[in-house]
N, C-alpha and C positions, 0 to 999 in steps of 0.2 A: 299236752302230752301226746307224743306221736304213737300211732297205732302200729303194733308189731306186724311186719309183713310175713305172711306164711305162703309157702309154695306147696302145692300138691302135684307131684309129677304125673304126667299123663302116660297111659299105656304101661309097658313093663319097664319103666324107668325108676331109678333110685337116686335120691338126693343125698350126697355124702359130704360131710365136713372133713376135709383133709387134715391129717395130724400135722401140727406145726413142727417144723424142724428147727432146732436151736442152732443159731448161727455161731460158728466158732471162727475166730480170727487168730491164725497162728503166724507168728513172725511178722505181723503188721501187714499181711497181704489181705486186701479186700476182694471178695468174689462177688461180682454183680449178680442180681437176681436172674438175669438171662442165662448165666453160666451154671446156675445151681440145678441139681436134679430135683424134679418135682417129688412131693411126698408119695409114697406107695401105699400108705395106710390111711384109713379114715373111719369115721363113725357114721352109720346110716341115720339120717335125720327124718326122712319121709320116703314112702313108697307109693307107687301108683296102683293101678288095677290091671293085673295080668289076665288075659283071656285066651282060651283055646280057640281052635278053628271054628267051633260052633258058637262062639260068643259067650260061653260060660266062664265065669270068673274062677280062676285057679290060684292056689297059694304061691307066694314067693318062697324062694329058698333062703332069703334073708328077712330079718325083721328090724324094726326101728330099735336102735341101740347097739346093733351088732358092729363089731370091729371087722373091717373088710380090707382086702388087698385090691388096690386100684391099678388099672393099666397105666403105664407111664405117660402115654400120649393119647389116651382116649377120653371120650366124654366132652362135655361143654362146661366151661367155667362160668359160674353165675355169681354175681356180687349182690348181696342183700345187706343194706346198711353198710357196716364196716367189716362184714365177714364175707369170705369167699368160699364157695361150695363147688362141687363137681356134680353135674347131672349126667348119669351114665345109664346105659341099658343094663338090666340085671344080667343078661348073658355075657356082658363084657367084664363083669367083676371076676377077679381071678381066684378068690377064695374068702372064707370066713375065718378069722383068727379066734380060736377057742382057748 
């Protein structure tokens, strides 16, 4: 049995699982992945440790499980097993969906 891989983001980074967009084909036209817009929403999976200028740990504005808005072209795509995640700085997140 394979051991599940876990990632703990470093610094003020957040690991986000992008929301899957349902593909709709209308009129028999196929749109390739490269032409599709990336998802703008996602779920926070893990957070790092944010520190102030004195090195003291401070709280994030988001927590694991929050639904967030992602920048369209920001962060780093990370593939773990068969899932794809976005690793972004907390300051690059656009908002929390409440």
